[in-house]
N, C-alpha and C positions, 0 to 999 in steps of 0.2 A: 504493500500500500504506500510505500515511499516515505521520504523524509518529511518532516514538518516544514511548512512554508516559512521562509526567512522573514516575511513581512508581518508576522503575528505581532499585534500591538497590545492585546488585552488577554491575559491568560488566567484561567482558573486551575488551580492544583487541588485535587481531591486528596486530602491527607488520609493516612491509615488511622485505624480506630484505637490502637493501643499505644501507650506511652513508649514502650520499648521499640515497637515498630516505627513510631514517628521519629525517634532519635536516629534509628538506622536509615531513615530517608533523608537526613540532613545533608549528606553529600549530594544526593540527587536534587534536592531543592536548590542548593548552591550551583549545581551544574546547569539547571534550567535558567537561573539568573545570568550566569556567565555566557550562555548561548543567546540570551535575549536581554542584553543589558539595559535597553531602553523601554522594555515592556512594563506594563502595569500588571502586577501579579497579585492575585487574591488567593488565599488558602482557605478552602472549606474544611472545617474541622469540628469534631465533637468538642463540647465544652471542656472535658477533662484532659484533652490533648492540647488545647490552644496555648497554654503557657510554654510549651516547648518552642513555639515560634513567635511568642509575644514580642520579643526584642530582636528577632532575626533581621539582619540587614538585607536579606534577599526577598522579603515579602513586603508588599505595600500595605496590605491589610489582611485581617482575618475575618472571615464570615462564619458565624456560628451555625452549626447544624444541630438544632435543638430537637434531637430525635425522640426524647422522652417527654416533650411538651408540645409546642406549637407545630412541630414537624412530624408528629407521631401519626402512624397509620397512613392509609392511602390519601386521605384528605390533606394531611400534613405534607406528604411528598408533592402533591399538586401545588400547595402553597409555596414550598421551597423552589420547585421548578419555575414558578412564576417570578419569584424573587431573583432567581438566576437569569431568567430571560430579560428582565428589566436592566440587568447590568451589561447586556450586549457583549458578551465575551466572544473573542475570535476563536479561542481554542480552549479545550479542557485536557489536562494531562492527569490521568488517573493512576495515582500510586496505590490506591486501594484496589483490590482485585475483584470485588463483588459485582454481581450482575446489576444490583441496584445503582451503583455508581455510574455505570454506563447508561442505564435507563433514564436516570435523572437528567443527565446532560443532553440526551436525545430529546426528552420532553421539554427541556429548556431551550431547544433550538440552537444549541451551540454548534457551529458548522464544522469545526475540526475537533474530533474526539479520539484521544490517543491513549493506548495502554496495552497491557497483555491481553491476549484473546482467550483468557481462561473463563471459567464459570459461564460458558455458553453465551458469551456476549460479543463474539466476533462480528456478527452482523450489525451490531449497534455502533461499532467503531469505524471511523473513516481511516484511521491509521493504527492498525493492529500489529502487535509484535507477538510472534509465536514463542512460547516458552520452550526452551530446549530441554532435552532430557537431563543434561548435566547441571542446569542452573540451580536445581534444588539442593545440590551438594556443595554449593559455595556459601560464603557468608551472606546474610541478607543485605548487607551494604552493597555488595556487588550484584545481587538480584535486581535491585532498583536501578543501579547504574547501567546494567546491561540492557534494561528496557529502553533507557534513554539513548543508548548507543544504537539500538534497533530503530529508533526514530530519527536517526541521522544526526544526533547531537554529538558534539565533541565532548568526551567525558572529562570531568575535572578530577581533582584529587579525591581519594577515598577517606580522608580524615573526617571523623565526626565533628560536628560544630554545634555548640550550644551557648547562647548568650543569656546570662541571667539578667532579668530586668533590674535596673539600678535600685529601685525601691526595695526589692527583695534582698539584694545584696546588703543594703544598709540594715534592713531588719535583722538579717542573720548575724551580722557582726555585733549589733547591739544586743541581741538576745544572748549570744554566747558570752559576751563580756559580762553581762549581768549575772548569767547562770554560774560563771566561774568566780563571782565575787570580786572581780577586779584582778585576780591572779591569772597567770598564764596556765593554760590547760592544753593537753594533747587530746584532741577530739577524735574518738573512735566511734564511727557510725556502725550501727547494727540494724540490718533490715531482715527480720525473721519471716516475713510474709512473701506471698507470690499469688497473683490473682488467678492463675490458670488451674490451680488445684493442689491438693496436699502432696502429690507426687513430686512437686518442685520444692517442697519445704523441708529443709533440714530440721530435725525435731527441736522444739522449743527448749526442752531441758538441756540439749547440747549447747544451744546458744547461751543459756544461762550459765552453764559451767564455763564456757569460753569467756563470758563477761567477767566472771569471778577471777579467772587467770589474768585477763587483760588489766583489771583494776590494780594488779600488783605493779604495773608500770608507774614510775613516779609521775605525778601530775596528770594521770589519766582521767578522762571523763567520757562515759559512754552515753551516746544519744541513740535512742531507739526510734527508728522510722517505720512508717507503714500507715495503714488505714485503721479505722476503728475495729475492724475484724481482727487486728493483730494485738489487741490490748491484753488478752490473756497471756500471750507469749511475752509481752512487755512486762507484765506483772511478775512473771517468773524471773526475768532478767533483773528486775529492780530488787527482788528479794535476796539476791546474793549478798554476802558480807561486803559492807561499804556501799551497797547500792542505794541506800536511802540518801546518801550524800552525793554520790558520784554517778548515778544513772538518771538520765532525764527521759521520761516517756513522752514522746511527741506523736504517738500513733493517733491518727485522725484529728490532729490538732493544728495542722499547717495546710496552707495551700500548696499546690505543686510548685509554684514559683518560690515560695519560702523554703520548701524542702530542697530545691535546687541550690539556693543560696547557702544553706547549711552544709549540704554535701560537698560543695566546693571548698569549704573550710575544714573538712575532716583530714586528719593525718592519715587515716586508712578507713576504708568502707568495706564491711563484711556483709555479704548479701547472698540470697538465693538468686536464681535466674529470674529477673524481674525488670520492670520498667525503671526502677530506681538504680538497678545495676548499670543499665545503659546510660543513665544520666551521669553516674560517677565516671564511667568510661569517657563520655563526651567532655566532662570537665577536667579530665586528666588527673583525677583523684586516685591515689594508690588503692587498688581494689582487690579483694579476695572473694571470688565467686564460688559457691558450692553448687555443684551440678549433679543431678540424678537422672530424672526421666527425659531431660531435653538434651539437645545436641550442641555442645560448645563450638563445634566447627561452623555451624550455620547461625547460631544466635548467641555465641559467647561475647564477653565484653571486648569490643574492638578497640583496644588501646595497648600501648607498650607497657604501661604501669599496672597491668592486671595479671593476676594469677588465678588459675582454675584448680579447684580441688574436686576430685571425683574418684569413684571406684570403677575399675574395669570389670564389667560383667557382660556376658553375651546377650543379655536381655536389655541392656541399656545402650543408647537411648530408646525408650519405647514410645515416647511422645504421648503418653496417656496421662489423664488427670489423676487417676488412682492406680496404684500398683496392680497390674493384672494377675500377678502371681502371689499377691497377698503377703510377701515377705519384706518388701521395702528395703532390700539389702543395698540398693544403690545409694541410699542415704544413711541407713543404720550402720553400714560398714565404714563410714567416714568418721574417724575418731576426732575427739576434741583436740587431742594433742597435735594431730596432723594439721588441723586448721590453725591452731595456735602458733605452731612453728612457721606456717606460711605468713600469718599476720606479723609475727615477730620479725621475719626477714624484711617485710615492707617497712617496719618501724625502726629497724636497727640504725639507719642513717641518722635518725633523730634522737633515739631514746636510750640506747644501751640495754643491757639484759635485764629481764625481770626474773625474780626468783620463783 
């Protein structure tokens, strides 16, 4: 179907729906801007993803896709399509793979509609890119860049890019200064949750034991990240010796932008495979990622300062939300000591040994 026209002046980018996926599209968004430097670019994104691009220099504006309210159901899709039609976009580049994304842009009358021809949407696209057999075996960063290459765009660099909104950066610095009581602290972020299911979560009791060992570092302070669903895990972590003074539970208590600001200030970030893991990678925060059911080759932290801890099993990665064999050995077999030593290696340049 050929390359995209060079004369495109107004572009709609349909973002992916998950935070981690959105982070992995940041090189693709930058590539689109580099290929169309004078274009007016709007990003259509769900509200919980918008903060990823809020301060991006490559996007002129963010258009909210309020799927759970005014854009809900068929009537909501018609309303959204009408809103898109009024913007008179020249082209839509669909980073999201769903049929709905292509259907909405067709309904909106956008003349150039580009993306992968997956999910039975090939006939809805004017510029479709066939997904090759090998593309699912590479990191997701390259999955999106390859689509743009198939559209005739010159690919940019593959480095993740994330700009924290200035107000969120100020809030994070002020919050940690107040939490530390004015003294210098080494901030160790712990993210015990993962949205996709329990198969991605290292057990909460292991995170708690790890936190107890990490608090032996001089001037260490642990900050627990996540949603309100992670508060039980956070309470276990806070219950370790010294946790009442040196563990801060922020699960469900920050915006995504505020969490981004805090993660950027961490000395190390310990996490499951999750959206916050990709944020840490994009911010170049030293990261230790615990992997079980998912594939670190395709969705691992895409950064030089990241370490992956996993157990080699023939059944892993299974990509399931729950362990299909009921033994959960991919996570249970990862010891606290192994994760601690990996974290210690990341902290050594700053902190010296812990007892």
